[in-house]
ChimeraX commands (.cxc) that place a marker at each C-alpha (Angstrom):
marker #1 position 106.64,104.10,47.86 radius 0.5
marker #1 position 109.12,101.24,47.41 radius 0.5
marker #1 position 111.07,101.29,44.16 radius 0.5
marker #1 position 112.49,98.13,42.60 radius 0.5
marker #1 position 115.25,98.23,39.98 radius 0.5
marker #1 position 117.80,95.89,38.44 radius 0.5
marker #1 position 120.90,97.02,40.35 radius 0.5
marker #1 position 122.76,98.24,37.26 radius 0.5
marker #1 position 124.22,101.69,36.68 radius 0.5
marker #1 position 121.66,102.42,33.94 radius 0.5
marker #1 position 118.95,101.22,36.27 radius 0.5
marker #1 position 120.16,103.59,38.97 radius 0.5
marker #1 position 120.06,106.52,36.53 radius 0.5
marker #1 position 116.51,105.59,35.53 radius 0.5
marker #1 position 115.59,105.35,39.22 radius 0.5
marker #1 position 116.90,108.88,39.86 radius 0.5
marker #1 position 114.87,110.16,36.92 radius 0.5
marker #1 position 111.72,108.25,37.89 radius 0.5
marker #1 position 111.66,109.49,41.49 radius 0.5
marker #1 position 112.32,113.06,40.34 radius 0.5
marker #1 position 109.42,112.76,37.92 radius 0.5
marker #1 position 107.17,111.25,40.59 radius 0.5
marker #1 position 108.23,113.78,43.22 radius 0.5
marker #1 position 108.49,110.95,45.73 radius 0.5
marker #1 position 111.08,110.09,48.38 radius 0.5
marker #1 position 111.41,106.27,48.37 radius 0.5
marker #1 position 110.56,104.41,51.55 radius 0.5
marker #1 position 112.98,101.75,50.36 radius 0.5
marker #1 position 114.90,100.70,47.26 radius 0.5
marker #1 position 115.13,97.01,46.37 radius 0.5
marker #1 position 116.86,95.14,43.58 radius 0.5
marker #1 position 115.12,92.63,41.34 radius 0.5
marker #1 position 114.77,89.33,43.16 radius 0.5
marker #1 position 114.94,90.93,46.61 radius 0.5
marker #1 position 111.23,91.74,46.88 radius 0.5
marker #1 position 109.69,90.77,50.17 radius 0.5
marker #1 position 106.25,89.37,50.78 radius 0.5
marker #1 position 103.71,91.55,52.54 radius 0.5
marker #1 position 105.27,94.94,51.75 radius 0.5
marker #1 position 103.72,97.70,53.84 radius 0.5
marker #1 position 104.11,100.33,51.13 radius 0.5
marker #1 position 103.09,100.61,47.51 radius 0.5
marker #1 position 105.82,99.46,45.14 radius 0.5
marker #1 position 106.87,100.49,41.64 radius 0.5
marker #1 position 109.24,98.70,39.29 radius 0.5
marker #1 position 111.67,100.93,37.40 radius 0.5
marker #1 position 112.23,99.78,33.83 radius 0.5
marker #1 position 115.54,100.45,32.10 radius 0.5
marker #1 position 115.59,102.98,29.29 radius 0.5
marker #1 position 119.00,103.62,27.77 radius 0.5
marker #1 position 118.03,107.09,26.52 radius 0.5
marker #1 position 116.78,108.19,29.94 radius 0.5
marker #1 position 119.82,106.65,31.64 radius 0.5
marker #1 position 122.23,108.42,29.31 radius 0.5
marker #1 position 120.48,111.79,29.65 radius 0.5
marker #1 position 120.30,111.52,33.45 radius 0.5
marker #1 position 123.95,110.48,33.73 radius 0.5
marker #1 position 124.98,113.35,31.44 radius 0.5
marker #1 position 123.19,115.88,33.64 radius 0.5
marker #1 position 124.48,114.42,36.90 radius 0.5
marker #1 position 128.03,114.17,35.60 radius 0.5
marker #1 position 128.09,117.95,35.17 radius 0.5
marker #1 position 127.08,118.42,38.80 radius 0.5
marker #1 position 129.14,115.69,40.50 radius 0.5
marker #1 position 132.89,115.82,41.10 radius 0.5
marker #1 position 135.09,113.09,39.63 radius 0.5
marker #1 position 135.88,111.43,43.00 radius 0.5
marker #1 position 132.22,111.32,44.04 radius 0.5
marker #1 position 131.19,109.96,40.63 radius 0.5
marker #1 position 133.75,107.17,41.03 radius 0.5
marker #1 position 132.59,106.49,44.59 radius 0.5
marker #1 position 129.01,106.18,43.37 radius 0.5
marker #1 position 130.01,103.52,40.80 radius 0.5
marker #1 position 132.04,101.55,43.34 radius 0.5
marker #1 position 129.29,101.83,45.97 radius 0.5
marker #1 position 126.75,100.43,43.51 radius 0.5
marker #1 position 129.00,97.39,42.97 radius 0.5
marker #1 position 129.39,96.77,46.71 radius 0.5
marker #1 position 125.90,95.35,47.25 radius 0.5
marker #1 position 126.13,96.60,50.85 radius 0.5
marker #1 position 122.91,96.93,52.83 radius 0.5
marker #1 position 121.67,100.49,52.57 radius 0.5
marker #1 position 124.05,101.44,49.75 radius 0.5
marker #1 position 121.26,101.89,47.19 radius 0.5
marker #1 position 119.30,104.27,49.44 radius 0.5
marker #1 position 122.47,106.19,50.31 radius 0.5
marker #1 position 123.29,106.50,46.61 radius 0.5
marker #1 position 119.80,107.76,45.83 radius 0.5
marker #1 position 119.96,110.35,48.60 radius 0.5
marker #1 position 123.39,111.57,47.51 radius 0.5
marker #1 position 122.62,111.79,43.79 radius 0.5
marker #1 position 119.15,113.25,44.34 radius 0.5
marker #1 position 120.64,116.02,46.47 radius 0.5
marker #1 position 123.33,116.70,43.90 radius 0.5
marker #1 position 120.57,116.81,41.25 radius 0.5
marker #1 position 118.79,119.55,43.24 radius 0.5
marker #1 position 121.66,121.47,44.85 radius 0.5
marker #1 position 124.64,120.86,42.61 radius 0.5
marker #1 position 128.18,120.02,43.71 radius 0.5
marker #1 position 127.90,121.86,47.02 radius 0.5
marker #1 position 125.75,118.97,48.28 radius 0.5
marker #1 position 128.92,116.84,48.33 radius 0.5
marker #1 position 130.49,119.18,50.91 radius 0.5
marker #1 position 128.01,118.29,53.65 radius 0.5
marker #1 position 130.31,115.83,55.42 radius 0.5
marker #1 position 127.84,115.45,58.28 radius 0.5
marker #1 position 125.38,113.86,55.85 radius 0.5
marker #1 position 125.23,110.13,56.71 radius 0.5
marker #1 position 124.47,109.16,53.09 radius 0.5
marker #1 position 127.82,110.59,51.95 radius 0.5
marker #1 position 129.64,108.56,54.59 radius 0.5
marker #1 position 127.68,105.41,53.65 radius 0.5
marker #1 position 128.52,105.82,49.96 radius 0.5
marker #1 position 132.21,106.30,50.69 radius 0.5
marker #1 position 132.33,103.29,53.02 radius 0.5
marker #1 position 130.63,101.12,50.40 radius 0.5
marker #1 position 133.06,102.40,47.75 radius 0.5
marker #1 position 136.02,101.54,49.98 radius 0.5
marker #1 position 134.59,98.04,50.46 radius 0.5
marker #1 position 134.48,97.49,46.70 radius 0.5
marker #1 position 137.90,99.05,46.17 radius 0.5
marker #1 position 139.47,96.86,48.83 radius 0.5
marker #1 position 138.05,93.66,47.36 radius 0.5
marker #1 position 139.06,94.73,43.86 radius 0.5
marker #1 position 142.66,95.22,45.02 radius 0.5
marker #1 position 142.64,91.81,46.70 radius 0.5
marker #1 position 141.41,90.03,43.58 radius 0.5
marker #1 position 144.01,91.75,41.42 radius 0.5
marker #1 position 146.56,89.82,43.45 radius 0.5
marker #1 position 144.84,86.44,43.86 radius 0.5
marker #1 position 143.14,85.88,40.48 radius 0.5
marker #1 position 144.82,82.89,38.83 radius 0.5
marker #1 position 144.28,82.21,35.12 radius 0.5
marker #1 position 144.71,78.68,33.76 radius 0.5
marker #1 position 145.20,77.44,30.22 radius 0.5
marker #1 position 142.11,75.49,29.12 radius 0.5
marker #1 position 142.74,74.59,25.51 radius 0.5
marker #1 position 144.13,77.78,24.07 radius 0.5
marker #1 position 142.30,80.33,26.20 radius 0.5
marker #1 position 142.86,81.48,29.77 radius 0.5
marker #1 position 140.24,80.84,32.43 radius 0.5
marker #1 position 139.94,81.99,36.05 radius 0.5
marker #1 position 137.33,81.62,38.78 radius 0.5
marker #1 position 136.43,84.17,41.45 radius 0.5
marker #1 position 133.76,84.38,44.15 radius 0.5
marker #1 position 133.82,88.00,45.35 radius 0.5
marker #1 position 131.41,89.52,47.82 radius 0.5
marker #1 position 131.27,92.73,45.78 radius 0.5
marker #1 position 130.52,92.72,42.06 radius 0.5
marker #1 position 134.10,93.45,41.02 radius 0.5
marker #1 position 133.85,91.47,37.76 radius 0.5
marker #1 position 133.57,94.54,35.48 radius 0.5
marker #1 position 136.47,96.23,37.29 radius 0.5
marker #1 position 138.70,93.19,36.93 radius 0.5
marker #1 position 137.65,92.69,33.30 radius 0.5
marker #1 position 138.69,96.25,32.47 radius 0.5
marker #1 position 142.04,95.70,34.17 radius 0.5
marker #1 position 142.87,92.39,32.50 radius 0.5
marker #1 position 141.64,93.53,29.08 radius 0.5
marker #1 position 144.48,96.06,29.09 radius 0.5
marker #1 position 147.08,93.50,30.14 radius 0.5
marker #1 position 146.15,90.18,28.55 radius 0.5
marker #1 position 145.84,91.28,24.94 radius 0.5
marker #1 position 147.64,88.34,23.33 radius 0.5
marker #1 position 145.26,85.63,24.57 radius 0.5
marker #1 position 141.52,85.19,24.82 radius 0.5
marker #1 position 140.32,84.76,28.39 radius 0.5
marker #1 position 137.25,84.10,30.54 radius 0.5
marker #1 position 136.89,85.43,34.08 radius 0.5
marker #1 position 134.09,83.51,35.81 radius 0.5
marker #1 position 132.21,84.90,38.82 radius 0.5
marker #1 position 130.80,81.71,40.31 radius 0.5
marker #1 position 128.72,83.49,42.95 radius 0.5
marker #1 position 126.73,85.47,40.39 radius 0.5
marker #1 position 126.87,82.89,37.58 radius 0.5
marker #1 position 128.34,85.46,35.19 radius 0.5
marker #1 position 131.56,85.70,33.24 radius 0.5
marker #1 position 133.60,88.34,31.47 radius 0.5
marker #1 position 134.74,87.09,28.06 radius 0.5
marker #1 position 137.58,88.84,26.23 radius 0.5
marker #1 position 139.16,88.63,22.80 radius 0.5
marker #1 position 141.92,91.18,22.23 radius 0.5
marker #1 position 140.94,94.40,23.99 radius 0.5
marker #1 position 137.16,93.88,23.67 radius 0.5
marker #1 position 135.23,92.19,26.46 radius 0.5
marker #1 position 131.63,91.64,27.50 radius 0.5
marker #1 position 129.78,90.09,30.43 radius 0.5
marker #1 position 127.43,87.16,29.93 radius 0.5
marker #1 position 125.60,84.57,32.03 radius 0.5
marker #1 position 127.65,81.45,32.77 radius 0.5
marker #1 position 126.58,78.72,35.15 radius 0.5
marker #1 position 129.28,77.30,37.47 radius 0.5
marker #1 position 128.65,73.86,35.91 radius 0.5
marker #1 position 130.03,75.24,32.63 radius 0.5
marker #1 position 133.52,75.63,34.06 radius 0.5
marker #1 position 136.04,73.99,31.70 radius 0.5
marker #1 position 138.49,71.35,32.86 radius 0.5
marker #1 position 142.23,71.93,32.75 radius 0.5
marker #1 position 144.43,69.67,30.64 radius 0.5
marker #1 position 147.53,67.68,31.57 radius 0.5
marker #1 position 149.84,70.45,30.36 radius 0.5
marker #1 position 148.26,73.02,32.64 radius 0.5
marker #1 position 148.32,70.55,35.53 radius 0.5
marker #1 position 152.06,70.14,35.01 radius 0.5
marker #1 position 152.58,73.92,35.16 radius 0.5
marker #1 position 150.56,74.08,38.37 radius 0.5
marker #1 position 152.65,71.33,39.91 radius 0.5
marker #1 position 155.82,73.21,38.98 radius 0.5
marker #1 position 154.47,76.42,40.51 radius 0.5
marker #1 position 153.60,74.61,43.76 radius 0.5
marker #1 position 157.11,73.16,43.87 radius 0.5
marker #1 position 158.58,76.63,43.33 radius 0.5
marker #1 position 156.36,77.97,46.11 radius 0.5
marker #1 position 157.60,75.27,48.50 radius 0.5
marker #1 position 161.23,75.76,47.56 radius 0.5
marker #1 position 161.24,79.54,48.01 radius 0.5
marker #1 position 159.27,79.69,51.28 radius 0.5
marker #1 position 161.31,79.99,54.48 radius 0.5
marker #1 position 159.30,77.86,56.87 radius 0.5
marker #1 position 160.86,79.43,59.98 radius 0.5
marker #1 position 159.54,82.83,58.96 radius 0.5
marker #1 position 155.95,81.78,58.29 radius 0.5
marker #1 position 153.41,83.76,60.31 radius 0.5
marker #1 position 149.90,82.51,59.54 radius 0.5
marker #1 position 148.19,85.04,61.79 radius 0.5
marker #1 position 149.67,87.96,59.87 radius 0.5
marker #1 position 149.13,86.14,56.58 radius 0.5
marker #1 position 145.43,85.67,57.26 radius 0.5
marker #1 position 145.13,89.32,58.33 radius 0.5
marker #1 position 146.35,90.50,54.93 radius 0.5
marker #1 position 144.70,87.72,52.92 radius 0.5
marker #1 position 141.83,85.89,54.67 radius 0.5
marker #1 position 141.16,82.27,53.81 radius 0.5
marker #1 position 138.15,83.16,51.64 radius 0.5
marker #1 position 140.62,84.34,49.01 radius 0.5
marker #1 position 142.61,81.07,49.02 radius 0.5
marker #1 position 140.01,78.83,47.39 radius 0.5
marker #1 position 141.04,79.39,43.78 radius 0.5
marker #1 position 144.78,79.83,44.32 radius 0.5
marker #1 position 147.13,77.31,42.73 radius 0.5
marker #1 position 149.35,77.57,45.77 radius 0.5
marker #1 position 147.58,77.10,49.12 radius 0.5
marker #1 position 149.43,78.87,51.95 radius 0.5
marker #1 position 150.51,76.60,54.76 radius 0.5
marker #1 position 148.89,73.44,53.45 radius 0.5
marker #1 position 151.77,72.95,51.02 radius 0.5
marker #1 position 153.98,72.53,54.05 radius 0.5
marker #1 position 151.59,70.19,55.83 radius 0.5
marker #1 position 151.15,72.73,58.63 radius 0.5
marker #1 position 147.89,72.40,60.55 radius 0.5
marker #1 position 148.20,76.01,61.77 radius 0.5
marker #1 position 147.16,77.20,58.33 radius 0.5
marker #1 position 143.77,75.54,58.64 radius 0.5
marker #1 position 142.60,77.70,61.52 radius 0.5
marker #1 position 141.06,81.16,61.44 radius 0.5
marker #1 position 139.16,83.06,58.82 radius 0.5
marker link #1:1,2 radius 0.2
marker link #1:2,3 radius 0.2
marker link #1:3,4 radius 0.2
marker link #1:4,5 radius 0.2
marker link #1:5,6 radius 0.2
marker link #1:6,7 radius 0.2
marker link #1:7,8 radius 0.2
marker link #1:8,9 radius 0.2
marker link #1:9,10 radius 0.2
marker link #1:10,11 radius 0.2
marker link #1:11,12 radius 0.2
marker link #1:12,13 radius 0.2
marker link #1:13,14 radius 0.2
marker link #1:14,15 radius 0.2
marker link #1:15,16 radius 0.2
marker link #1:16,17 radius 0.2
marker link #1:17,18 radius 0.2
marker link #1:18,19 radius 0.2
marker link #1:19,20 radius 0.2
marker link #1:20,21 radius 0.2
marker link #1:21,22 radius 0.2
marker link #1:22,23 radius 0.2
marker link #1:23,24 radius 0.2
marker link #1:24,25 radius 0.2
marker link #1:25,26 radius 0.2
marker link #1:26,27 radius 0.2
marker link #1:27,28 radius 0.2
marker link #1:28,29 radius 0.2
marker link #1:29,30 radius 0.2
marker link #1:30,31 radius 0.2
marker link #1:31,32 radius 0.2
marker link #1:32,33 radius 0.2
marker link #1:33,34 radius 0.2
marker link #1:34,35 radius 0.2
marker link #1:35,36 radius 0.2
marker link #1:36,37 radius 0.2
marker link #1:37,38 radius 0.2
marker link #1:38,39 radius 0.2
marker link #1:39,40 radius 0.2
marker link #1:40,41 radius 0.2
marker link #1:41,42 radius 0.2
marker link #1:42,43 radius 0.2
marker link #1:43,44 radius 0.2
marker link #1:44,45 radius 0.2
marker link #1:45,46 radius 0.2
marker link #1:46,47 radius 0.2
marker link #1:47,48 radius 0.2
marker link #1:48,49 radius 0.2
marker link #1:49,50 radius 0.2
marker link #1:50,51 radius 0.2
marker link #1:51,52 radius 0.2
marker link #1:52,53 radius 0.2
marker link #1:53,54 radius 0.2
marker link #1:54,55 radius 0.2
marker link #1:55,56 radius 0.2
marker link #1:56,57 radius 0.2
marker link #1:57,58 radius 0.2
marker link #1:58,59 radius 0.2
marker link #1:59,60 radius 0.2
marker link #1:60,61 radius 0.2
marker link #1:61,62 radius 0.2
marker link #1:62,63 radius 0.2
marker link #1:63,64 radius 0.2
marker link #1:64,65 radius 0.2
marker link #1:65,66 radius 0.2
marker link #1:66,67 radius 0.2
marker link #1:67,68 radius 0.2
marker link #1:68,69 radius 0.2
marker link #1:69,70 radius 0.2
marker link #1:70,71 radius 0.2
marker link #1:71,72 radius 0.2
marker link #1:72,73 radius 0.2
marker link #1:73,74 radius 0.2
marker link #1:74,75 radius 0.2
marker link #1:75,76 radius 0.2
marker link #1:76,77 radius 0.2
marker link #1:77,78 radius 0.2
marker link #1:78,79 radius 0.2
marker link #1:79,80 radius 0.2
marker link #1:80,81 radius 0.2
marker link #1:81,82 radius 0.2
marker link #1:82,83 radius 0.2
marker link #1:83,84 radius 0.2
marker link #1:84,85 radius 0.2
marker link #1:85,86 radius 0.2
marker link #1:86,87 radius 0.2
marker link #1:87,88 radius 0.2
marker link #1:88,89 radius 0.2
marker link #1:89,90 radius 0.2
marker link #1:90,91 radius 0.2
marker link #1:91,92 radius 0.2
marker link #1:92,93 radius 0.2
marker link #1:93,94 radius 0.2
marker link #1:94,95 radius 0.2
marker link #1:95,96 radius 0.2
marker link #1:96,97 radius 0.2
marker link #1:97,98 radius 0.2
marker link #1:98,99 radius 0.2
marker link #1:99,100 radius 0.2
marker link #1:100,101 radius 0.2
marker link #1:101,102 radius 0.2
marker link #1:102,103 radius 0.2
marker link #1:103,104 radius 0.2
marker link #1:104,105 radius 0.2
marker link #1:105,106 radius 0.2
marker link #1:106,107 radius 0.2
marker link #1:107,108 radius 0.2
marker link #1:108,109 radius 0.2
marker link #1:109,110 radius 0.2
marker link #1:110,111 radius 0.2
marker link #1:111,112 radius 0.2
marker link #1:112,113 radius 0.2
marker link #1:113,114 radius 0.2
marker link #1:114,115 radius 0.2
marker link #1:115,116 radius 0.2
marker link #1:116,117 radius 0.2
marker link #1:117,118 radius 0.2
marker link #1:118,119 radius 0.2
marker link #1:119,120 radius 0.2
marker link #1:120,121 radius 0.2
marker link #1:121,122 radius 0.2
marker link #1:122,123 radius 0.2
marker link #1:123,124 radius 0.2
marker link #1:124,125 radius 0.2
marker link #1:125,126 radius 0.2
marker link #1:126,127 radius 0.2
marker link #1:127,128 radius 0.2
marker link #1:128,129 radius 0.2
marker link #1:129,130 radius 0.2
marker link #1:130,131 radius 0.2
marker link #1:131,132 radius 0.2
marker link #1:132,133 radius 0.2
marker link #1:133,134 radius 0.2
marker link #1:134,135 radius 0.2
marker link #1:135,136 radius 0.2
marker link #1:136,137 radius 0.2
marker link #1:137,138 radius 0.2
marker link #1:138,139 radius 0.2
marker link #1:139,140 radius 0.2
marker link #1:140,141 radius 0.2
marker link #1:141,142 radius 0.2
marker link #1:142,143 radius 0.2
marker link #1:143,144 radius 0.2
marker link #1:144,145 radius 0.2
marker link #1:145,146 radius 0.2
marker link #1:146,147 radius 0.2
marker link #1:147,148 radius 0.2
marker link #1:148,149 radius 0.2
marker link #1:149,150 radius 0.2
marker link #1:150,151 radius 0.2
marker link #1:151,152 radius 0.2
marker link #1:152,153 radius 0.2
marker link #1:153,154 radius 0.2
marker link #1:154,155 radius 0.2
marker link #1:155,156 radius 0.2
marker link #1:156,157 radius 0.2
marker link #1:157,158 radius 0.2
marker link #1:158,159 radius 0.2
marker link #1:159,160 radius 0.2
marker link #1:160,161 radius 0.2
marker link #1:161,162 radius 0.2
marker link #1:162,163 radius 0.2
marker link #1:163,164 radius 0.2
marker link #1:164,165 radius 0.2
marker link #1:165,166 radius 0.2
marker link #1:166,167 radius 0.2
marker link #1:167,168 radius 0.2
marker link #1:168,169 radius 0.2
marker link #1:169,170 radius 0.2
marker link #1:170,171 radius 0.2
marker link #1:171,172 radius 0.2
marker link #1:172,173 radius 0.2
marker link #1:173,174 radius 0.2
marker link #1:174,175 radius 0.2
marker link #1:175,176 radius 0.2
marker link #1:176,177 radius 0.2
marker link #1:177,178 radius 0.2
marker link #1:178,179 radius 0.2
marker link #1:179,180 radius 0.2
marker link #1:180,181 radius 0.2
marker link #1:181,182 radius 0.2
marker link #1:182,183 radius 0.2
marker link #1:183,184 radius 0.2
marker link #1:184,185 radius 0.2
marker link #1:185,186 radius 0.2
marker link #1:186,187 radius 0.2
marker link #1:187,188 radius 0.2
marker link #1:188,189 radius 0.2
marker link #1:189,190 radius 0.2
marker link #1:190,191 radius 0.2
marker link #1:191,192 radius 0.2
marker link #1:192,193 radius 0.2
marker link #1:193,194 radius 0.2
marker link #1:194,195 radius 0.2
marker link #1:195,196 radius 0.2
marker link #1:196,197 radius 0.2
marker link #1:197,198 radius 0.2
marker link #1:198,199 radius 0.2
marker link #1:199,200 radius 0.2
marker link #1:200,201 radius 0.2
marker link #1:201,202 radius 0.2
marker link #1:202,203 radius 0.2
marker link #1:203,204 radius 0.2
marker link #1:204,205 radius 0.2
marker link #1:205,206 radius 0.2
marker link #1:206,207 radius 0.2
marker link #1:207,208 radius 0.2
marker link #1:208,209 radius 0.2
marker link #1:209,210 radius 0.2
marker link #1:210,211 radius 0.2
marker link #1:211,212 radius 0.2
marker link #1:212,213 radius 0.2
marker link #1:213,214 radius 0.2
marker link #1:214,215 radius 0.2
marker link #1:215,216 radius 0.2
marker link #1:216,217 radius 0.2
marker link #1:217,218 radius 0.2
marker link #1:218,219 radius 0.2
marker link #1:219,220 radius 0.2
marker link #1:220,221 radius 0.2
marker link #1:221,222 radius 0.2
marker link #1:222,223 radius 0.2
marker link #1:223,224 radius 0.2
marker link #1:224,225 radius 0.2
marker link #1:225,226 radius 0.2
marker link #1:226,227 radius 0.2
marker link #1:227,228 radius 0.2
marker link #1:228,229 radius 0.2
marker link #1:229,230 radius 0.2
marker link #1:230,231 radius 0.2
marker link #1:231,232 radius 0.2
marker link #1:232,233 radius 0.2
marker link #1:233,234 radius 0.2
marker link #1:234,235 radius 0.2
marker link #1:235,236 radius 0.2
marker link #1:236,237 radius 0.2
marker link #1:237,238 radius 0.2
marker link #1:238,239 radius 0.2
marker link #1:239,240 radius 0.2
marker link #1:240,241 radius 0.2
marker link #1:241,242 radius 0.2
marker link #1:242,243 radius 0.2
marker link #1:243,244 radius 0.2
marker link #1:244,245 radius 0.2
marker link #1:245,246 radius 0.2
marker link #1:246,247 radius 0.2
marker link #1:247,248 radius 0.2
marker link #1:248,249 radius 0.2
marker link #1:249,250 radius 0.2
marker link #1:250,251 radius 0.2
marker link #1:251,252 radius 0.2
marker link #1:252,253 radius 0.2
marker link #1:253,254 radius 0.2
marker link #1:254,255 radius 0.2
marker link #1:255,256 radius 0.2
view
């Protein structure tokens, strides 16, 4: 049996419940929109039910340690191939055997979940450093294009730190945005074409920041190879300052 769900945390909880009720080990787990033509196995779509999700999560939370519970959340956000099946195997075993199931370090699903969680955690840390908000008429606006779905993690972080201004954090890859007023935030659909334009005042601040970046950089100590190792070019796209290019150095244009 192939199970199809929406890729959310509630959806995952409903999936755990549904497979336990069916007494079936999934042949595969797909997310909505990832269905393939000509599936060899029977498929079932798991519908979200907030009551079932809450009850399942409550039961699992009593059986799962804090670190493993956090790893499961981060692994879900990774979108890595095989992460959904690894999560199902891990949580299903914890459901049946309790916390001792986490101690089986030879279990490949535990390793897969932890690797996926590290992937998400690493990208989250990167975007904490490279997310650049801009003033767009009284609110702050930033664009990101992460591989992992780190939008809710970043929204939680910035909601605790940017409490004096409303802001929008726009995930262009997934066409979604986190919108915040005060300490309250929510995620909504937002097409990339809806991105607001910056005004002349913001442009002036950006120009000043680029000038500061130029003035404080010691050209003789630039090492683009090391720079790209710590911050690959995929993270440069939405920076105000663009490493290397501000100095007209063609070396900065090479590599990943």
